[in-house]
SEDO-907563 format. One record per atom (N, C-alpha, C, O): x, y, z. Coordinates in pm, whole numbers, padded with zeros to 5 digits, always signed. Each point is the difference from the previous one (the first is absolute). Layout:
<recs>
XYZ/...
</recs>
This chain:
<recs>
+02214+00503+02258/+00032-00062-00129/-00103-00109-00030/-00035-00080+00087/-00014+00079-00210/-00102-00099-00036/+00065-00137-00014/+00107-00012-00060/-00170-00092+00114/+00055-00134-00006/-00013-00055-00141/-00082+00047-00078/+00164-00148+00045/-00006-00061-00132/-00137-00061-00024/-00054+00011-00110/-00002-00075+00212/-00132-00064-00015/-00105+00105-00034/-00082-00021-00090/+00084+00134+00163/-00097+00105-00027/+00021+00062-00138/-00096+00036-00068/+00225-00026+00028/+00031+00057-00132/-00058-00089-00110/-00056+00050-00098/+00069-00182+00115/-00051-00092-00101/-00151-00002-00004/-00059-00025-00104/-00005+00053+00219/-00146+00000+00005/-00061+00130-00049/-00119+00006-00031/+00201+00100+00024/-00053+00131-00033/-00073+00005-00134/-00110+00055-00005/+00165-00111-00105/-00073+00004-00126/-00135-00070+00007/-00096+00043-00063/+00090-00152+00143/-00127-00072+00014/-00103+00086+00070/-00116+00007-00040/+00160+00060+00147/-00091+00086+00075/-00049+00116-00086/-00117+00037+00005/+00208+00021-00084/-00040+00110-00088/-00103-00048-00100/-00097+00070-00028/+00118-00191-00026/-00095-00054-00097/-00136-00020+00060/-00102+00025-00064/+00100-00073+00190/-00129-00022+00065/-00072+00129+00030/-00123+00004-00003/+00197+00103+00030/-00061+00127+00035/-00034+00084-00121/-00075+00096+00012/+00129-00129-00129/-00020+00082-00119/-00145+00003-00040/-00061-00106-00015/+00002+00224-00004/-00140+00007-00041/-00022-00052-00139/-00114-00030-00036/+00219+00018-00045/-00018-00048-00136/-00017-00150-00007/-00036-00054-00105/+00061-00017+00217/+00001-00145-00005/-00138-00061-00008/-00012-00119-00030/-00092+00194+00055/-00135-00059-00001/-00097+00088-00077/-00117+00012+00038/+00165+00048-00146/-00085+00089-00076/-00030-00059-00137/+00087-00060-00062/-00212+00077+00016/-00040-00038-00134/+00017-00149-00022/+00032-00075+00093/-00054+00030-00222/+00039-00137-00029/+00142-00015+00052/+00081+00092-00015/-00049-00202+00076/+00133-00018+00054/+00108+00005-00107/-00029-00002-00120/+00152+00008+00164/+00116+00008-00089/-00004-00111-00104/+00025+00025-00118/-00055-00147+00160/-00001-00114-00092/-00104+00021-00110/+00029-00022-00118/-00148+00064+00155/-00106+00016-00099/+00032+00113-00098/-00020-00016-00121/+00069+00128+00170/+00035+00111-00090/+00110-00041-00098/-00009+00031-00118/+00111-00099+00167/+00108-00042-00088/-00051-00099-00105/+00047+00000-00114/-00143-00083+00153/-00057-00095-00095/-00078+00073-00109/+00012-00035-00118/-00091+00135+00154/-00072+00077-00103/+00099+00065-00096/-00025+00008-00120/+00139+00039+00173/+00101+00062-00086/+00060-00101-00096/+00023+00031-00117/+00003-00153+00164/+00055-00104-00088/-00099-00037-00109/+00039-00021-00115/-00165+00011+00151/-00103-00030-00100/-00007+00111-00104/-00006-00026-00120/+00007+00150+00166/-00005+00114-00091/+00122+00003-00092/-00013+00023-00120/+00130-00045+00177/+00124+00006-00078/-00003-00100-00115/+00050+00029-00109/-00107-00144+00134/-00005-00104-00103/-00095+00037-00114/+00005-00062-00107/-00091+00162+00128/-00101+00034-00099/+00022+00139-00062/-00086+00050-00072/+00199+00010+00099/+00027+00133-00055/+00036-00007-00148/+00070-00091-00044/-00120+00187-00031/+00039+00015-00140/+00145+00049-00005/+00046+00064+00094/+00026-00094-00202/+00141+00040-00007/+00023+00149+00025/+00094+00036+00071/-00178+00051-00129/+00020+00144+00018/-00017+00040+00146/+00077+00080+00053/-00180-00135+00011/-00024+00032+00141/+00112-00053+00088/+00045+00068+00092/+00000-00189-00120/+00108-00060+00079/+00127+00085-00011/+00066+00027+00101/-00034+00015-00222/+00122+00079-00019/-00008+00133+00074/+00098+00044+00059/-00215+00019-00063/-00014+00129+00067/+00002-00016+00152/+00057+00084+00070/-00117-00190-00020/+00002-00025+00145/+00144-00024+00047/+00038+00047+00107/+00039-00119-00185/+00140-00022+00036/+00076+00132+00005/+00087+00018+00086/-00118+00073-00178/+00065+00132+00002/-00040+00079+00125/+00083+00064+00064/-00211-00070-00030/-00049+00071+00119/+00066-00056+00125/+00047+00075+00086/-00043-00208-00075/+00058-00064+00118/+00151+00027+00009/+00054+00011+00110/+00011-00001-00224/+00145+00025+00000/+00034+00136+00059/+00113+00023+00045/-00210+00068-00045/+00023+00135+00053/-00075+00023+00132/-00015+00113+00045/-00032-00222+00015/-00085+00012+00119/+00075+00049+00123/-00063+00041+00097/+00196-00045-00099/+00076+00050+00114/-00025+00148+00023/+00028+00053+00108/-00082+00015-00211/-00032+00143+00013/-00106+00025+00106/-00012+00111+00051/-00067-00213-00017/-00102+00015+00104/+00065+00016+00137/-00061+00056+00092/+00183-00104-00078/+00079+00015+00122/-00065-00067+00121/-00025+00064+00102/-00002-00192-00117/-00048-00081+00114/+00088-00125+00007/-00046-00108-00035/+00170+00122+00078/+00094-00112-00004/-00043-00122+00080/+00038-00112-00035/-00115+00131+00140/-00047-00116+00077/-00121-00067-00065/-00042-00108+00042/-00014+00173-00143/-00115-00055-00074/+00030+00010-00149/-00057+00085-00069/+00146-00171+00017/+00039+00008-00140/-00111-00046-00093/-00094-00068+00042/+00105+00105-00169/-00092-00051-00102/+00078-00026-00129/-00029+00057-00105/+00128-00144+00117/+00082-00035-00115/-00070-00100-00091/+00045-00025-00112/-00154-00033+00158/-00076-00096-00079/-00149+00029+00019/-00038+00075+00089/-00045-00136-00175/-00144+00021+00014/-00052-00062+00130/-00094+00051+00059/+00155-00160-00016/-00039-00060+00128/+00028+00097+00115/-00085+00018+00087/+00202+00043-00087/+00030+00096+00106/-00093+00121-00008/-00043+00052+00103/+00011-00009-00223/-00091+00113-00016/-00139-00034+00055/-00069+00088+00051/+00029-00214-00062/-00134-00040+00044/-00018+00013+00151/-00113+00014+00047/+00222-00020+00029/-00010+00011+00146/+00053+00134+00052/-00009+00028+00120/+00064+00054-00209/+00058+00129+00041/-00100+00089+00074/+00037+00059+00101/-00163-00044-00146/-00092+00089+00070/-00028-00041+00144/-00028+00086+00084/+00036-00215-00053/-00012-00042+00139/+00130+00022+00075/-00001+00040+00117/+00112-00066-00183/+00130+00015+00064/+00021+00144+00048/+00047+00022+00112/-00081+00075-00196/+00028+00139+00036/-00094+00052+00109/+00023+00109+00053/-00126-00183-00019/-00086+00040+00111/+00072-00017+00133/-00047+00047+00104/+00161-00114-00106/+00076-00020+00122/+00125+00086+00010/+00084-00023+00087/-00071+00124-00176/+00122+00082+00001/-00027+00144+00042/+00075+00090-00036/-00180-00068+00111/-00030+00135+00046/-00119+00060-00072/-00081-00072-00059/+00072+00205+00064/-00119+00069-00050/+00010+00043-00146/-00094+00059-00053/+00204-00087-00012/+00021+00051-00136/-00111-00041-00096/-00040+00079-00085/-00009-00202+00098/-00103-00050-00091/-00135-00016+00069/-00086-00075-00046/+00067+00146+00156/-00126-00009+00074/-00119+00042-00086/-00113-00044+00024/+00138+00129-00122/-00108+00047-00087/-00068-00114-00075/-00115+00015-00044/+00183-00128+00028/-00055-00110-00080/-00075-00104+00082/-00049-00098-00056/+00038+00118+00186/-00061-00103+00086/-00142-00035-00043/-00037-00117-00004/-00042+00219-00030/-00140-00024-00036/-00016-00056-00141/-00111-00038-00039/+00218+00031-00036/-00009-00047-00138/-00005-00152-00012/-00025-00051-00109/+00049-00021+00218/+00006-00145-00005/-00138-00066+00007/-00009-00122-00015/-00095+00196+00038/-00131-00061+00024/-00111+00100-00033/+00025+00115-00036/-00149-00163+00048/-00118+00084-00014/-00115-00071+00070/-00047-00102-00048/+00002+00154+00160/-00100-00069+00081/-00142+00025-00053/-00073+00084+00051/+00037-00161-00153/-00133+00012-00060/-00095-00094+00074/+00022-00121+00005/-00126+00177+00051/-00090-00078+00085/-00070-00112-00077/-00054+00022-00109/+00056-00142+00168/-00072-00112-00058/-00146+00001+00043/-00079-00086-00041/+00043+00184+00122/-00137+00009+00051/-00086+00096-00084/-00118+00019+00028/+00177+00038-00130/-00071+00088-00093/+00037-00038-00142/+00096-00074-00019/-00169+00123-00082/+00037-00029-00138/+00143+00046-00030/+00047+00099+00057/+00019-00170-00144/+00139+00032-00035/+00009+00142-00056/-00074+00038-00091/+00167+00038+00147/+00021+00139-00044/+00150+00027+00000/+00059+00024+00105/+00001-00027-00224/+00145+00014-00009/+00048+00139+00038/+00118+00020+00029/-00208+00077-00029/+00039+00136+00037/+00004+00020+00151/+00051+00101+00047/-00105-00196+00027/-00005+00017+00145/+00136-00030+00063/+00083-00070-00059/-00063+00122+00178/+00124-00024+00077/+00124+00034-00081/+00100-00073+00005/-00107+00183-00079/+00114+00038-00085/+00015+00152+00000/-00003+00063-00105/+00018-00005+00223/+00010+00146+00012/+00123+00052-00074/+00112-00044+00023/-00136+00139-00112/+00109+00067-00075/+00087-00097-00078/+00119+00027-00021/-00175-00140-00021/+00077-00096-00079/+00098-00082+00081/+00085-00069-00058/-00095+00074+00190/+00092-00076+00086/-00054-00139+00029/-00038-00031+00113/+00036-00051-00216/-00045-00138+00015/+00061-00083-00112/+00056+00054-00095/-00068-00182+00107/+00069-00090-00091/-00051+00007-00143/+00080-00002-00094/-00212+00011+00074/-00051-00002-00137/+00027+00130-00074/+00003+00001-00123/+00018+00109+00195/+00035+00126-00066/+00149+00007-00028/+00041+00061-00099/+00040-00122+00184/+00144+00011-00014/+00058-00093-00108/+00104+00033-00058/-00166-00145+00031/+00054-00088-00104/+00005+00071-00135/+00107+00002-00061/-00216+00059+00011/+00011+00072-00127/+00090+00122+00009/+00068+00034-00098/-00066+00033+00212/+00086+00117+00015/+00147-00039-00009/+00078+00066-00069/-00039-00173+00137/+00139-00044-00003/+00037-00058-00136/+00115+00012-00043/-00209-00074-00025/+00025-00049-00136/+00033+00116-00093/+00089-00012-00085/-00161+00123+00100/+00026+00117-00084/+00139+00056+00025/+00068+00041-00094/-00025-00039+00219/+00135+00048+00033/+00105-00093-00061/+00098+00046-00058/-00120-00176+00072/+00094-00097-00056/+00011+00014-00151/+00110-00010-00055/-00221+00032-00011/-00002+00007-00146/+00061+00128-00055/+00037+00006-00117/-00025+00097+00200/+00051+00131-00043/+00154-00001+00006/+00057+00011+00109/+00007-00023-00222/+00146-00012-00003/+00071+00132+00024/+00123+00006+00002/-00200+00100+00016/+00060+00129+00038/+00017+00011+00150/+00070+00089+00048/-00132-00177+00027/+00013+00003+00145/+00138-00048+00043/+00069-00069-00076/-00029+00105+00196/+00133-00035+00050/+00011-00151+00022/-00102-00067+00018/+00224+00014-00019/+00019-00143+00030/-00059-00041+00134/-00056-00109+00013/+00067+00196+00088/-00055-00032+00132/-00152-00008-00005/-00059-00091+00058/-00004+00186-00126/-00146+00000-00010/-00050-00127-00068/-00097-00062+00044/+00164+00024-00152/-00047-00115-00078/+00024-00131+00074/-00084-00091-00004/+00197+00079+00072/+00028-00122+00076/-00100-00015+00115/-00052-00108+00025/+00027+00217+00043/-00096-00002+00109/-00139-00036-00051/-00071-00078+00063/+00033+00135-00177/-00132-00029-00059/-00011-00146-00040/-00105-00062+00019/+00213+00006-00075/-00001-00142-00037/-00027-00087+00123/-00082-00091-00005/+00152+00120+00113/-00019-00078+00123/-00142+00014+00052/-00061-00099+00043/+00007+00220-00046/-00136+00020+00047/-00101-00078-00085/-00092-00062+00054/+00109+00065-00185/-00094-00070-00088/+00000-00150+00029/-00105-00061+00020/+00224+00003-00017/+00011-00145+00020/-00056-00039+00137/-00071-00100+00013/+00105+00179+00088/-00045-00033+00136/-00150+00023+00018/-00069-00086+00053/+00019+00200-00097/-00141+00032+00022/-00091-00092-00081/-00107-00039+00048/+00147+00005-00169/-00082-00093-00079/-00007-00136+00070/-00101-00069-00007/+00211+00032+00075/-00005-00122+00080/-00091+00016+00121/-00085-00085+00026/+00102+00195+00047/-00082+00025+00118/-00149+00000-00032/-00081-00053+00076/+00045+00112-00190/-00141+00013-00035/-00067-00136-00015/-00122-00011+00012/+00201-00093-00038/-00058-00133-00016/-00014-00074+00132/-00056-00110+00004/+00106+00167+00105/-00027-00055+00133/-00137+00053+00040/-00015+00122+00016/-00086-00207+00000/-00137+00048+00020/-00016+00108+00107/-00076+00094-00020/+00148-00107+00133/-00019+00094+00109/+00078+00131-00018/-00002+00086+00089/+00069-00069-00201/+00056+00130-00033/-00104+00085-00072/+00023+00118-00028/-00139-00179+00000/-00113+00071-00063/-00125-00010+00088/-00060+00102+00033/+00021-00222+00004/-00123-00020+00077/+00018+00038+00147/+00105-00021+00059/-00211+00076-00003/+00006+00048+00139/-00135-00018+00066/-00104+00009-00065/+00106-00034+00194/-00123-00017+00077/+00006+00085+00126/-00039-00044+00109/+00088+00167-00125/+00013+00089+00114/+00112-00041+00093/+00001+00040+00117/+00096-00120-00167/+00106-00051+00086/+00138+00018-00065/+00092-00078+00024/-00079+00182-00106/+00125+00028-00070/+00048-00122-00080/+00114-00044+00011/-00206-00007-00091/+00034-00114-00085/+00045-00122+00077/+00092-00070-00042/-00157+00043+00155/+00033-00117+00080/+00112+00019+00099/+00032-00092+00075/+00029+00211-00071/+00110+00023+00094/-00049+00000+00146/+00077-00031+00091/-00202+00067-00071/-00055+00004+00136/-00076-00126+00036/-00061-00007+00107/+00063-00092-00195/-00069-00127+00026/+00103-00104+00046/+00077-00050-00081/-00076+00020+00210/+00094-00100+00051/-00025-00135-00067/-00113-00031-00039/+00218-00048+00027/-00013-00128-00069/+00076-00108+00072/+00109+00023+00053/-00167-00141-00051/+00068-00116+00055/+00053-00084-00113/-00077-00052-00081/+00210+00036+00074/+00060-00076-00109/+00113-00086+00056/+00110+00050+00023/-00137-00176-00001/+00100-00091+00053/+00056+00049+00132/-00075+00038+00090/+00208-00040-00079/+00067+00040+00123/+00043+00146-00002/+00075+00043+00088/-00121+00034-00187/+00040+00140-00011/-00052+00080+00119/-00106-00029+00055/+00184+00130-00016/-00035+00085+00113/-00135+00066-00026/-00010+00082-00091/-00094-00115+00169/-00134+00056-00024/-00007+00150+00024/-00093+00066-00048/+00189-00010+00121/-00001+00144+00024/+00055+00078-00119/-00025+00120-00012/+00099-00188-00076/+00059+00067-00115/-00070-00039-00130/-00002+00079-00095/-00054-00197+00089/-00061-00049-00123/-00137+00061-00021/-00083+00003+00091/+00059+00046-00212/-00133+00049-00037/-00032-00051-00139/+00085-00058-00067/-00209+00079+00025/-00046-00056-00127/+00081+00054-00117/+00035-00075-00092/-00005+00204+00094/+00077+00060-00109/+00141-00060-00006/+00046-00039-00107/+00019+00033+00219/+00136-00054+00003/+00003-00145-00046/+00092-00041-00070/-00192-00035+00108/-00005-00140-00041/-00003-00012-00152/+00070-00083-00058/-00153+00167-00006/-00009-00003-00146/+00126+00056-00065/+00038-00045-00108/+00025+00141+00170/+00122+00057-00055/+00113-00103-00009/+00068-00008-00102/-00050-00068+00208/+00122-00080+00007/-00023-00148+00029/+00031-00084-00084/-00085+00052+00200/-00004-00140+00042/-00082-00089-00093/+00047-00105-00044/-00171+00148+00013/-00082-00079-00091/+00060-00002-00139/-00001-00102-00068/+00056+00218+00025/+00054+00011-00135/+00119-00093-00020/+00004-00074-00098/+00091+00077+00190/+00119-00083-00019/-00035-00148+00003/+00058-00079-00074/-00153+00043+00159/-00041-00141+00003/-00065-00039-00132/+00031-00105-00056/-00122+00189+00006/-00072-00032-00123/+00092-00006-00121/-00019-00083-00089/+00118+00171+00086/+00085+00013-00119/+00111-00105-00006/+00053-00027-00108/-00019-00030+00221/+00111-00097+00001/-00049-00144+00002/+00080-00092-00022/-00207+00069+00047/-00053-00136-00005/+00000-00049-00145/-00025+00078-00092/+00053-00204+00073/+00002-00057-00135/-00142-00007-00058/-00095-00032+00072/+00082+00062-00201/+00103+00049-00091/+00022+00150+00023/-00095+00078-00004/+00219-00038+00028/+00030+00139+00031/-00031+00092-00117/+00014-00038-00116/-00057+00160+00148/-00025+00100-00103/+00134+00050-00051/+00090+00030+00078/-00076-00020-00211/+00123+00047-00061/-00033+00062-00135/-00113-00015-00048/+00208+00083-00015/-00027+00055-00134/-00044-00107-00099/-00076+00028-00092/+00124-00151+00111/-00034-00108-00095/-00135-00064+00028/-00051-00075-00083/-00007+00103+00198/-00126-00066+00036/-00121+00070-00059/-00113-00047+00017/+00134+00157-00086/-00111+00079-00058/-00008-00027-00149/+00092+00033-00075/-00202-00093+00032/-00017-00033-00141/-00044+00118-00083/-00048+00099+00055/+00064-00105-00187/-00037+00111-00090/-00147+00039+00009/-00032+00119+00005/-00058-00218-00002/-00143+00031+00006/-00034+00070+00131/-00079+00094+00003/+00139-00141+00104/-00022+00061+00132/+00049+00144-00001/-00069+00089+00050/+00187-00066-00104/+00056+00136-00005/-00087+00093-00084/-00018+00117+00035/-00037-00168-00144/-00087+00084-00084/-00126+00041+00076/-00045+00114-00012/-00011-00205+00090/-00119+00034+00079/+00033+00107+00103/-00077+00094+00019/+00189-00107+00045/+00038+00094+00105/+00039+00137-00054/-00004+00099+00073/+00041-00092-00200/+00046+00126-00057/-00113+00097-00032/+00025+00116-00033/-00148-00161+00040/-00112+00089-00030/-00025+00095+00116/+00041-00025+00113/-00110+00134-00142/-00036+00097+00103/+00113+00098+00027/+00089+00018-00083/-00095+00045+00199/+00100+00099+00039/-00006+00020+00150/-00064-00078+00070/+00130+00181-00021/+00012+00023+00144/-00136-00001+00072/-00013-00068+00101/-00090+00141-00150/-00129-00004+00072/-00058-00140+00010/-00051-00039+00106/+00057-00037-00215/-00056-00135+00001/+00080-00093+00091/-00057-00083+00069/+00189+00098-00069/+00084-00086+00083/-00018+00033+00148/+00005-00089+00084/-00026+00215-00054/-00028+00039+00138/-00135-00056+00045/-00015-00044+00114/-00080+00046-00204/-00133-00052+00036/+00007-00150+00030/-00071-00049+00087/+00157-00023-00158/+00018-00142+00029/+00043-00021+00146/-00054-00086+00069/+00150+00167-00024/+00045-00012+00139/-00110+00034+00097/-00018-00067+00102/-00057+00171-00134/-00113+00041+00085/-00102-00113+00011/-00049-00029+00110/+00017-00036-00222/-00097-00109+00002/+00053-00121+00079/-00076-00065+00072/+00204+00038-00085/+00058-00110+00077/-00004+00028+00149/-00025-00090+00081/+00050+00216-00044/-00011+00037+00142/-00143-00019+00049/-00022-00055+00108/-00073+00100-00187/-00141-00007+00037/-00051-00143+00007/-00076-00035+00091/+00118-00048-00188/-00060-00132-00015/+00078-00113+00068/-00059-00104+00032/+00189+00122-00010/+00083-00109+00053/+00078+00040+00124/-00013-00064+00105/+00093+00170-00115/+00094+00033+00108/-00072+00023+00133/+00036-00060+00101/-00137+00146-00103/-00072+00031+00124/-00101-00108+00039/+00003-00045+00115/-00093+00001-00203/-00106-00091+00043/+00048-00135+00050/-00062-00060+00088/+00174+00011-00144/+00046-00132+00039/+00088+00000+00124/+00037-00107+00050/-00003+00226+00001/+00081+00009+00121/-00091-00018+00121/-00071+00093+00039/+00072-00210+00019/-00088-00030+00113/+00034+00089+00119/+00117+00015+00035/-00219+00041+00027/+00020+00087+00114/-00010+00147-00037/-00016+00085+00088/+00024-00053-00219/-00014+00138-00045/-00148+00032-00014/-00075-00076-00061/+00033+00188+00117/-00140+00041-00009/-00035+00022-00147/+00071+00071-00071/-00182-00132+00027/-00038+00011-00141/-00073+00129-00033/+00004+00046-00115/-00069+00014+00213/-00075+00121-00027/+00089+00117-00034/+00115+00005+00042/-00169+00090-00119/+00077+00117-00041/-00045+00125+00075/+00038+00111-00038/-00115-00127+00141/-00047+00117+00074/+00111+00059+00087/-00008+00116+00040/+00110-00195-00013/+00109+00046+00088/+00131-00059-00051/-00002-00096-00077/+00115+00151+00119/+00129-00056-00040/+00013-00145+00044/-00070-00046+00090/+00160-00025-00154/+00025-00140+00032/+00032-00018+00148/+00078+00077+00057/-00137-00178+00003/+00033-00036+00138/+00030-00149+00005/-00028-00073-00096/+00084+00030+00205/+00029-00142+00015/+00135-00038-00058/+00073+00085-00051/-00041-00213+00058/+00127-00052-00048/-00026-00098-00114/-00077-00095+00013/+00143+00121-00126/-00013-00091-00114/+00068-00132+00031/+00112-00001+00050/-00178-00108-00080/+00059-00132+00016/+00035-00053-00138/-00089-00039-00076/+00217+00037+00045/+00044-00042-00133/+00029-00150+00003/+00115-00043+00007/-00222-00034-00011/+00010-00144+00014/+00026-00066-00135/+00022+00067-00101/-00027-00200+00099/+00030-00076-00121/-00096+00035-00114/+00041+00009-00115/-00167+00012+00149/-00099+00037-00102/+00035+00136-00061/-00012+00020-00121/+00054+00072+00206/+00037+00133-00049/+00123-00009-00090/+00004+00062-00106/+00095-00139+00147/+00121-00015-00080/-00032-00060-00136/+00058+00040-00101/-00150-00137+00099/-00037-00063-00126/-00065+00099-00096/+00016-00009-00121/-00091+00105+00177/-00065+00101-00084/+00099+00109-00042/-00009+00052-00111/+00102-00018+00200/+00093+00109-00028/+00109-00038-00099/+00042+00083-00080/+00002-00207+00084/+00116-00041-00080/-00018+00023-00150/+00087+00062-00061/-00196-00109-00002/-00014+00025-00144/-00016+00148-00033/+00042+00044-00107/-00101+00033+00198/-00014+00145-00022/+00137+00065-00005/+00029+00078-00091/+00055-00109+00188/+00133+00060+00006/+00083-00040-00121/+00066+00085-00060/-00069-00210+00024/+00078-00047-00114/-00043+00070-00128/+00084+00041-00081/-00213-00027+00062/-00048+00068-00120/+00033+00148+00001/+00039+00055-00102/-00054+00010+00217/+00026+00144+00007/+00147+00033-00027/+00029+00102-00063/+00062-00186+00109/+00141+00024-00027/+00029-00019-00149/+00073+00080-00059/-00129-00183-00001/+00017-00019-00143/-00057+00115-00080/+00062+00049-00094/-00182-00006+00131/-00063+00113-00068/+00085+00126+00014/+00018+00074-00096/+00033-00050+00215/+00081+00120+00023/+00123+00000-00090/+00030+00102-00062/+00039-00215+00053/+00119-00006-00084/-00031+00025-00146/+00070+00077-00067/-00174-00140+00016/-00041+00018-00140/-00038+00145-00026/+00037+00056-00103/-00108+00004+00194/-00049+00136-00020/+00109+00105+00018/-00004+00104-00065/+00101-00130+00153/+00115+00090+00011/+00071+00006-00134/+00035+00108-00048/-00012-00224-00013/+00065-00003-00131/-00083+00076-00103/+00055+00074-00082/-00186-00091+00086/-00088+00069-00093/+00014+00152+00015/+00014+00071-00100/-00018-00023+00222/+00013+00144+00026/+00135+00054-00047/+00007+00106-00063/+00100-00180+00092/+00134+00046-00037/+00020-00006-00152/+00062+00089-00057/-00114-00192-00007/+00010-00010-00146/-00070+00118-00068/+00051+00056-00097/-00167-00020+00147/-00073+00112-00059/+00071+00132+00023/+00007+00085-00089/+00047-00068+00210/+00064+00130+00034/+00132+00018-00071/+00041+00113-00028/+00028-00223-00003/+00136+00010-00054/+00011-00063-00139/+00107-00046-00039/-00216+00045-00034/-00004-00067-00130/+00091+00064-00104/+00051-00068-00088/-00031+00197+00099/+00080+00070-00104/+00147+00005+00037/+00082+00054-00075/
</recs>
């Protein structure tokens, strides 16, 4: 018989072991992009999204609900921990475009299985009102989540190390055997940057700033992440080999100087993601 103490610890242990707990922008960052987007939705788009979310139970993922846009923003990571049903979408969260060669959005996207190909594809499914409630709810979650992921530099930029996943990183007291450059940008650096005063929120984005961020489209926004990986994420990580002749080696040292450089990048990328998610949804659901 399981003891009461072990029973109470079981949910904590499951949470620690869940593969969804350290994927993509962390839960906090994704939910923040959703709140920013929600505040900028046009009335027609907002009404249609509420209708889609109201029927989202058709997706049949009770442990990963999407009754709100915030829940939808983390659903694609949540379902990665419920077995093989959504294994087909694993490659859709990123695109390892080499920072050691000229930017090529068509690279690392075999058969359309990459983030920049899936955002427009899922938008088309969402916009098609003849599709089933399950298809449209799933597409909504993918759009919101992937547009957020695309703004994390290492979900686009790569140096032969799976977007920093193979680059060990030293960050405070974090376990050096588990911490890597990609994970640091996904969660630890992001949460620190976003919660420091003045915290990023839907109200912290001014009209002029939003207008600047609304220009371009998926290829241009992906290129921004690629350039940030090339110019900031990799070069400023002390201990990472700078040459591109071989995959990343060494351990990244994420010191105070690195944090100072990363913080404004993360804050801006989350704001941009929220504004652009709203832009994509407004266009897809305008009628």
